[in-house]
One Martini backbone bead per residue (centre of mass of N, CA, C, O) as a GRO file, in nm:
protein
  340
    1MET     BB    1   4.120   2.494   2.578
    2THR     BB    2   4.158   2.356   2.240
    3LEU     BB    3   3.951   2.231   1.971
    4LYS     BB    4   3.863   2.270   1.654
    5HIS     BB    5   3.728   1.970   1.662
    6SER     BB    6   3.403   1.861   1.786
    7PHE     BB    7   3.170   1.718   2.031
    8PRO     BB    8   2.889   1.785   2.246
    9GLY     BB    9   2.764   1.513   2.122
   10SER     BB   10   2.593   1.182   2.134
   11ASN     BB   11   2.496   0.857   2.023
   12THR     BB   12   2.397   0.665   2.277
   13TYR     BB   13   2.283   0.425   2.499
   14LYS     BB   14   2.101   0.682   2.626
   15GLY     BB   15   2.120   0.849   2.384
   16PHE     BB   16   2.126   1.172   2.379
   17VAL     BB   17   2.447   1.316   2.486
   18GLY     BB   18   2.540   1.620   2.646
   19PHE     BB   19   2.782   1.922   2.712
   20PHE     BB   20   2.675   2.223   2.693
   21ASP     BB   21   2.714   2.356   2.976
   22ASP     BB   22   3.023   2.305   2.966
   23VAL     BB   23   3.114   2.422   2.691
   24PHE     BB   24   2.891   2.677   2.746
   25ASP     BB   25   3.013   2.848   2.984
   26LEU     BB   26   2.936   3.152   3.124
   27ASP     BB   27   3.192   3.196   3.308
   28SER     BB   28   3.381   3.193   3.021
   29LEU     BB   29   3.185   3.409   2.893
   30GLU     BB   30   3.075   3.707   2.739
   31ARG     BB   31   2.903   3.560   2.496
   32LEU     BB   32   2.569   3.422   2.412
   33PHE     BB   33   2.429   3.279   2.121
   34ILE     BB   34   2.085   3.179   2.060
   35LEU     BB   35   1.950   2.971   1.829
   36LYS     BB   36   1.628   2.996   1.674
   37GLY     BB   37   1.453   2.742   1.501
   38GLY     BB   38   1.394   2.563   1.251
   39PRO     BB   39   1.455   2.378   1.004
   40GLY     BB   40   1.619   2.572   0.751
   41VAL     BB   41   1.685   2.882   0.871
   42GLY     BB   42   2.030   2.907   0.910
   43LYS     BB   43   2.219   2.823   1.149
   44ASN     BB   44   2.467   2.689   1.017
   45THR     BB   45   2.540   2.915   0.818
   46LEU     BB   46   2.582   3.134   1.030
   47MET     BB   47   2.813   3.001   1.191
   48LYS     BB   48   3.011   2.975   0.953
   49LYS     BB   49   3.022   3.282   0.893
   50VAL     BB   50   3.135   3.367   1.167
   51GLY     BB   51   3.389   3.189   1.161
   52LYS     BB   52   3.511   3.315   0.905
   53LEU     BB   53   3.541   3.600   1.018
   54ALA     BB   54   3.726   3.528   1.257
   55GLU     BB   55   3.958   3.394   1.096
   56ALA     BB   56   4.022   3.647   0.912
   57GLN     BB   57   4.117   3.803   1.200
   58GLY     BB   58   4.280   3.566   1.379
   59ASP     BB   59   4.100   3.380   1.524
   60THR     BB   60   3.993   3.141   1.751
   61VAL     BB   61   3.817   2.845   1.635
   62GLU     BB   62   3.547   2.647   1.745
   63TYR     BB   63   3.404   2.333   1.630
   64PHE     BB   64   3.071   2.204   1.683
   65HIS     BB   65   2.938   1.909   1.605
   66CYS     BB   66   2.690   1.712   1.468
   67SER     BB   67   2.585   1.382   1.528
   68SER     BB   68   2.348   1.387   1.298
   69ASP     BB   69   2.555   1.600   1.128
   70PRO     BB   70   2.885   1.669   1.074
   71ALA     BB   71   2.838   1.912   0.859
   72SER     BB   72   2.716   2.031   1.107
   73LEU     BB   73   2.632   2.267   1.363
   74ASP     BB   74   2.606   2.343   1.721
   75GLY     BB   75   2.879   2.526   1.737
   76ILE     BB   76   3.074   2.815   1.847
   77LYS     BB   77   3.409   2.944   1.933
   78ILE     BB   78   3.566   3.263   2.028
   79ASN     BB   79   3.838   3.294   2.211
   80SER     BB   80   3.670   3.177   2.460
   81ARG     BB   81   3.417   3.426   2.465
   82ILE     BB   82   3.245   3.354   2.204
   83ALA     BB   83   2.911   3.221   2.136
   84VAL     BB   84   2.739   2.991   1.906
   85ILE     BB   85   2.411   2.831   1.918
   86ASP     BB   86   2.202   2.558   1.906
   87GLY     BB   87   1.877   2.579   2.088
   88THR     BB   88   1.764   2.308   1.985
   89ALA     BB   89   1.655   2.022   1.938
   90PRO     BB   90   1.800   1.808   2.177
   91HIS     BB   91   1.956   2.099   2.278
   92ILE     BB   92   1.814   2.286   2.483
   93VAL     BB   93   1.858   2.648   2.501
   94ASP     BB   94   1.856   2.902   2.752
   95PRO     BB   95   1.861   3.180   2.910
   96LYS     BB   96   2.013   3.303   3.219
   97PHE     BB   97   2.117   3.619   3.125
   98PRO     BB   98   1.938   3.824   2.977
   99GLY     BB   99   2.152   4.053   2.803
  100ALA     BB  100   2.413   4.013   2.985
  101ALA     BB  101   2.527   3.714   2.847
  102ASP     BB  102   2.261   3.633   2.689
  103GLU     BB  103   2.090   3.548   2.366
  104ILE     BB  104   1.832   3.553   2.141
  105ILE     BB  105   1.805   3.429   1.800
  106PRO     BB  106   1.505   3.469   1.603
  107LEU     BB  107   1.475   3.304   1.311
  108GLY     BB  108   1.165   3.230   1.316
  109ASP     BB  109   1.064   3.522   1.226
  110GLY     BB  110   1.113   3.436   0.904
  111LEU     BB  111   0.851   3.285   0.901
  112ASP     BB  112   0.581   3.159   0.713
  113HIS     BB  113   0.287   3.061   0.862
  114HIS     BB  114   0.110   2.998   0.621
  115VAL     BB  115   0.292   2.794   0.480
  116LEU     BB  116   0.310   2.601   0.730
  117SER     BB  117   0.010   2.541   0.759
  118VAL     BB  118  -0.014   2.395   0.486
  119ALA     BB  119   0.240   2.192   0.573
  120ARG     BB  120   0.162   2.039   0.833
  121PRO     BB  121   0.101   1.744   0.749
  122LYS     BB  122   0.387   1.695   0.634
  123ILE     BB  123   0.550   1.760   0.889
  124MET     BB  124   0.418   1.541   1.069
  125GLU     BB  125   0.490   1.298   0.891
  126ILE     BB  126   0.798   1.329   0.897
  127THR     BB  127   0.837   1.327   1.204
  128ALA     BB  128   0.711   1.041   1.249
  129ARG     BB  129   0.948   0.896   1.082
  130MET     BB  130   1.207   0.992   1.242
  131LYS     BB  131   1.202   0.915   1.547
  132PRO     BB  132   1.231   0.593   1.525
  133LYS     BB  133   1.524   0.598   1.419
  134PHE     BB  134   1.659   0.704   1.673
  135THR     BB  135   1.556   0.493   1.870
  136ALA     BB  136   1.680   0.247   1.724
  137ALA     BB  137   1.972   0.343   1.728
  138HIS     BB  138   2.000   0.352   2.041
  139HIS     BB  139   1.944   0.050   2.078
  140MET     BB  140   2.195  -0.046   1.918
  141VAL     BB  141   2.403   0.090   2.099
  142ALA     BB  142   2.320  -0.062   2.354
  143ALA     BB  143   2.386  -0.342   2.243
  144ALA     BB  144   2.684  -0.290   2.192
  145GLU     BB  145   2.758  -0.229   2.488
  146SER     BB  146   2.680  -0.505   2.601
  147VAL     BB  147   2.891  -0.661   2.437
  148ARG     BB  148   3.143  -0.516   2.540
  149ASN     BB  149   3.095  -0.588   2.840
  150ALA     BB  150   3.105  -0.893   2.802
  151TYR     BB  151   3.396  -0.900   2.708
  152ALA     BB  152   3.527  -0.751   2.953
  153SER     BB  153   3.437  -0.973   3.168
  154GLU     BB  154   3.664  -1.183   3.037
  155LEU     BB  155   3.881  -1.019   3.155
  156VAL     BB  156   4.206  -1.056   3.297
  157VAL     BB  157   4.340  -0.838   3.556
  158ASP     BB  158   4.637  -0.662   3.663
  159LYS     BB  159   4.605  -0.382   3.840
  160THR     BB  160   4.879  -0.338   3.967
  161GLY     BB  161   5.041  -0.344   3.703
  162VAL     BB  162   4.897  -0.119   3.556
  163PHE     BB  163   4.949   0.118   3.764
  164LYS     BB  164   5.253   0.094   3.754
  165ALA     BB  165   5.279   0.171   3.454
  166ILE     BB  166   5.124   0.450   3.474
  167ASN     BB  167   5.328   0.605   3.658
  168SER     BB  168   5.513   0.693   3.421
  169PHE     BB  169   5.334   0.922   3.332
  170VAL     BB  170   5.344   1.097   3.584
  171GLU     BB  171   5.656   1.147   3.570
  172GLU     BB  172   5.632   1.296   3.273
  173MET     BB  173   5.449   1.536   3.388
  174MET     BB  174   5.515   1.845   3.244
  175LEU     BB  175   5.328   2.127   3.336
  176LYS     BB  176   5.115   2.361   3.263
  177LYS     BB  177   4.978   2.641   3.450
  178ASP     BB  178   4.643   2.699   3.309
  179GLY     BB  179   4.470   2.670   3.572
  180PRO     BB  180   4.234   2.499   3.693
  181ALA     BB  181   4.054   2.280   3.461
  182MET     BB  182   3.734   2.107   3.375
  183ARG     BB  183   3.608   1.932   3.084
  184ASN     BB  184   3.357   1.822   2.846
  185ILE     BB  185   3.381   1.583   2.565
  186TYR     BB  186   3.392   1.489   2.215
  187MET     BB  187   3.607   1.341   1.978
  188SER     BB  188   3.377   1.136   1.939
  189ALA     BB  189   3.102   0.999   1.724
  190VAL     BB  190   2.784   0.889   1.662
  191THR     BB  191   2.692   0.863   1.317
  192PRO     BB  192   2.580   0.846   0.988
  193ASP     BB  193   2.915   0.804   0.919
  194GLY     BB  194   2.983   0.695   1.186
  195VAL     BB  195   3.271   0.690   1.369
  196ILE     BB  196   3.391   1.005   1.451
  197THR     BB  197   3.730   1.138   1.418
  198TYR     BB  198   3.948   1.419   1.491
  199VAL     BB  199   4.264   1.360   1.417
  200ARG     BB  200   4.385   1.632   1.304
  201ASP     BB  201   4.365   1.775   1.595
  202THR     BB  202   4.641   1.610   1.708
  203SER     BB  203   4.907   1.718   1.558
  204CYS     BB  204   4.985   1.936   1.805
  205LEU     BB  205   5.023   1.687   1.988
  206ARG     BB  206   5.133   1.498   2.250
  207VAL     BB  207   5.141   1.151   2.223
  208TRP     BB  208   4.990   0.916   2.451
  209TYR     BB  209   4.996   0.555   2.460
  210ILE     BB  210   4.753   0.312   2.564
  211GLU     BB  211   4.785  -0.027   2.549
  212ALA     BB  212   4.489  -0.225   2.505
  213PRO     BB  213   4.242  -0.419   2.513
  214TRP     BB  214   3.966  -0.473   2.379
  215GLY     BB  215   3.707  -0.331   2.598
  216PHE     BB  216   3.862  -0.174   2.785
  217ASP     BB  217   3.821   0.025   3.077
  218ALA     BB  218   4.007   0.343   3.118
  219THR     BB  219   3.882   0.545   3.323
  220ASP     BB  220   4.053   0.518   3.582
  221ILE     BB  221   4.319   0.597   3.450
  222LEU     BB  222   4.234   0.874   3.330
  223ASN     BB  223   4.138   0.997   3.598
  224LYS     BB  224   4.411   0.988   3.739
  225LEU     BB  225   4.559   1.172   3.535
  226ALA     BB  226   4.362   1.412   3.547
  227THR     BB  227   4.387   1.469   3.853
  228THR     BB  228   4.688   1.519   3.858
  229ALA     BB  229   4.687   1.758   3.664
  230TYR     BB  230   4.486   1.935   3.818
  231ASP     BB  231   4.651   1.945   4.091
  232ARG     BB  232   4.895   2.091   3.913
  233GLY     BB  233   4.727   2.323   3.732
  234ALA     BB  234   4.574   2.201   3.493
  235ASP     BB  235   4.422   2.169   3.188
  236VAL     BB  236   4.122   1.962   3.131
  237LEU     BB  237   4.011   1.717   2.885
  238LEU     BB  238   3.724   1.519   2.870
  239CYS     BB  239   3.694   1.228   2.667
  240HIS     BB  240   3.426   1.063   2.560
  241ASP     BB  241   3.255   0.799   2.493
  242PRO     BB  242   3.036   0.757   2.223
  243VAL     BB  243   2.863   0.517   2.363
  244ASN     BB  244   2.973   0.588   2.670
  245PRO     BB  245   2.954   0.869   2.880
  246ASP     BB  246   3.086   0.719   3.146
  247LYS     BB  247   3.330   0.710   2.963
  248LEU     BB  248   3.671   0.713   2.873
  249SER     BB  249   3.914   0.770   2.594
  250ASP     BB  250   4.033   1.064   2.661
  251ILE     BB  251   4.296   1.316   2.717
  252VAL     BB  252   4.356   1.669   2.761
  253ILE     BB  253   4.661   1.863   2.829
  254SER     BB  254   4.730   2.188   2.795
  255SER     BB  255   4.730   2.170   2.480
  256GLU     BB  256   4.962   1.914   2.458
  257PHE     BB  257   4.827   1.646   2.565
  258LEU     BB  258   4.755   1.310   2.450
  259ILE     BB  259   4.561   1.062   2.610
  260THR     BB  260   4.535   0.725   2.475
  261THR     BB  261   4.350   0.411   2.356
  262SER     BB  262   4.382   0.471   2.051
  263PRO     BB  263   4.521   0.345   1.770
  264LEU     BB  264   4.464   0.587   1.585
  265LEU     BB  265   4.590   0.810   1.786
  266GLY     BB  266   4.865   0.631   1.854
  267LYS     BB  267   5.013   0.706   1.621
  268ASN     BB  268   5.325   0.813   1.667
  269ALA     BB  269   5.397   0.806   1.954
  270GLU     BB  270   5.598   0.932   2.202
  271LEU     BB  271   5.435   0.749   2.413
  272HIS     BB  272   5.447   0.389   2.499
  273ILE     BB  273   5.210   0.183   2.678
  274ASP     BB  274   5.201  -0.164   2.751
  275ILE     BB  275   4.923  -0.351   2.917
  276THR     BB  276   4.867  -0.641   2.797
  277PRO     BB  277   5.040  -0.831   2.994
  278TYR     BB  278   4.799  -0.781   3.228
  279PHE     BB  279   4.636  -0.985   3.041
  280ASP     BB  280   4.366  -1.229   3.007
  281ILE     BB  281   4.214  -1.348   2.684
  282SER     BB  282   4.139  -1.660   2.661
  283GLU     BB  283   3.810  -1.624   2.736
  284ALA     BB  284   3.760  -1.445   2.505
  285ASP     BB  285   3.518  -1.347   2.259
  286MET     BB  286   3.591  -1.230   1.944
  287GLY     BB  287   3.299  -1.231   1.820
  288LEU     BB  288   3.192  -0.978   1.979
  289ARG     BB  289   3.332  -0.761   1.808
  290LEU     BB  290   3.170  -0.811   1.552
  291ILE     BB  291   2.893  -0.753   1.673
  292TYR     BB  292   2.950  -0.466   1.761
  293ASN     BB  293   3.002  -0.353   1.475
  294GLN     BB  294   2.727  -0.433   1.355
  295MET     BB  295   2.554  -0.258   1.547
  296LEU     BB  296   2.681   0.014   1.468
  297ASP     BB  297   2.603  -0.007   1.171
  298GLU     BB  298   2.299  -0.004   1.225
  299ALA     BB  299   2.290   0.268   1.365
  300THR     BB  300   2.405   0.441   1.128
  301ALA     BB  301   2.183   0.364   0.925
  302LEU     BB  302   1.953   0.498   1.087
  303LEU     BB  303   2.080   0.783   1.097
  304TYR     BB  304   2.080   0.819   0.791
  305LYS     BB  305   1.773   0.810   0.759
  306ALA     BB  306   1.716   1.047   0.949
  307ARG     BB  307   1.867   1.259   0.782
  308ASP     BB  308   1.696   1.235   0.526
  309ILE     BB  309   1.430   1.317   0.662
  310HIS     BB  310   1.529   1.591   0.765
  311GLY     BB  311   1.562   1.708   0.480
  312GLU     BB  312   1.259   1.721   0.423
  313LEU     BB  313   1.200   1.924   0.651
  314GLU     BB  314   1.377   2.157   0.553
  315VAL     BB  315   1.223   2.221   0.293
  316GLN     BB  316   0.968   2.337   0.429
  317TYR     BB  317   1.126   2.581   0.567
  318ILE     BB  318   1.277   2.712   0.334
  319GLU     BB  319   1.008   2.796   0.180
  320ALA     BB  320   0.929   2.988   0.455
  321MET     BB  321   1.197   3.163   0.437
  322ASP     BB  322   1.349   3.471   0.539
  323HIS     BB  323   1.694   3.522   0.487
  324SER     BB  324   1.733   3.821   0.584
  325LYS     BB  325   1.735   3.754   0.889
  326CYS     BB  326   2.026   3.638   0.886
  327ASP     BB  327   2.171   3.900   0.816
  328LYS     BB  328   2.089   4.049   1.077
  329ALA     BB  329   2.214   3.841   1.271
  330PHE     BB  330   2.502   3.870   1.175
  331GLU     BB  331   2.536   4.170   1.248
  332ARG     BB  332   2.493   4.132   1.551
  333ILE     BB  333   2.734   3.935   1.599
  334ALA     BB  334   2.965   4.093   1.452
  335ALA     BB  335   2.979   4.329   1.659
  336PHE     BB  336   3.134   4.135   1.867
  337VAL     BB  337   3.367   4.009   1.680
  338LYS     BB  338   3.479   4.256   1.585
  339HIS     BB  339   3.738   4.452   1.563
  340ASP     BB  340   3.855   4.777   1.630
   0.00000   0.00000   0.00000
């Protein structure tokens, strides 16, 4: 099962939380290339170049975006068999079966260490300014999640009625048996540009929308539907909440159905089940939703500042990089990607 664009990680209330081991599972890949090297050495450019090559020859390419800069990539996957990923912090990845199934592409070998030694004080100063921005941003996301949970605690729900309504989904699920498999991803992420959702990626899916009050945690409902689909032999993609990775926001089944609680994704849904009548929201403080949004705005503003500072760091490394090393790395990866 594939989504053309998604996030393997997000800036959550727990800090950065990713599902890299799940997304880039070696059991399902023929080859995994792990890019190593500092900022500005060309990892993102190399992945985009490999993706463009693969698409030009008709391959299916999945693009996994960076939650700290959605314009950059954390990885790509080609035909679900070859993957290229950024193996540097905060999602450090190392080979598990070196040479046999995965290998490091050491782009850092192209760095002029004399130039970097001279720039060391500047690099350390920039890094020292950047880290607190991420820490503060994650604290703001945590505060937002606390507010959302406070609002949810004031909702009175008829769980029996809710699950009775949800059973109609189960009856409608005529599924392709293309699994069973289950993996984790983010369809949305908290980023410097706000909470980003790749809505365009759902245009080819049959959308089923569960309408519920804001703040309601639909994880139990979505888990029930996901387990039912999995038990029936379907491939299931669990899409986690960008603020709280322990919660689910959507599920994708057999690359055919998107089941969502998002009003944004639920527009023009094929099937719409409204469970709001099973809730009493009379005691809920709607002002908490405004506070939640304000806190997320603060978090994204801090991530924006962190991205700007990271740009300063990239400049230091770009000036020290021999980018011909990226050309050789591309040739190495292209040898696996090109068709005979």
